[in-house]
N, C-alpha and C positions, 0 to 999 in steps of 0.2 A: 504494500499499499504505499502510496506517496504520501510524504509529509509536507507537501507543497502548501503554503499558507495562502488560502484564497479568502478574501473577506466575505462574510455572510451576515447580512442584516437580519436581526430577529424582528418578530412582529411588534414587540413594544417599543422598539427604537432606542431603548436605553443602552443596550449592550451590543457589542460586535464580537462574534466568534469567528474564528478561522476554521474554515471547513476541514483543512487537513488535521488540525490539532483535535477537533471535535470528533472526527471519525477515528482518530488514533486512540483518543481517550475511551471511546466506546469499545473499540477493538480490544484494548488492553483490559478494560474492565471486564469484558466477557472472558478473556483468557484468565484473569485473576479469579473470576468466579469459578471457572472450571478447575483451576488448582485447589481452590478452596473446597469445591465439591469432592475432589479426590481425597484431600486431606480429611474432610468430614467423614467420608466413607472409611478411610483407614482408622480413624479414631473410633467410629462406630464398631468396626470389626474387633479392634483392640479391646473395646469396652465389652463386647459380647463374650470374648475369650476370657477376660478377667472375671466376669459374672459366673461363667461356667466353672472357672477354677474356684471361686468363692463358694459357689453351691457345692462343689465336691467337698471342700473343706468343712463347710457346715454339716454335710451329711455324715463325714467321718467323726465330727465332734459329737454329733447327736448319737451315733452308734457307740462311740466311746462312753458318753454319759450314761447310755442305757446299760452298758456293760458294768460300769462302776456302780450304778444304782442297784443292779442285781446282786452285786458282791456285797453290798452294805445290807441288803435285806436278808441275806442268807447268813445264818449263824452255824458255826461247826460246833456240834455237840456229840459227845461220845455216846454210842448206842450201847444198851445193855445186850449181852449175848442173847440172840434169838428175837430181837425186837427190831428187825430191819423193815424196810418198806415191803418186801415180799411177805413177810410175816403178817403184817397189818392187812394186806390185801387178801390173804388166805382167811383171816379171821372175819373179815367182812362178808365174804362169800358163804360162810358157814351158817 
């Protein structure tokens, strides 16, 4: 595109633009927008990747907390001879 400066009178008469500059600004603005759109897409993709990673970590922490919660709820108690879980089940069925 030519950057030749051609006077251009605007309708309100107060300003004078140069056609080459105006076209160049419009062209570079569009090019800048395209770069911004690419950058935005890259950031969106990175954001999605980070969210998936955080979701994975949240899932792992949740599973770990469940595991710890089960450990706290279970107490180890010595059983008397002949009083295991199998013995209780046999007694219930009788």
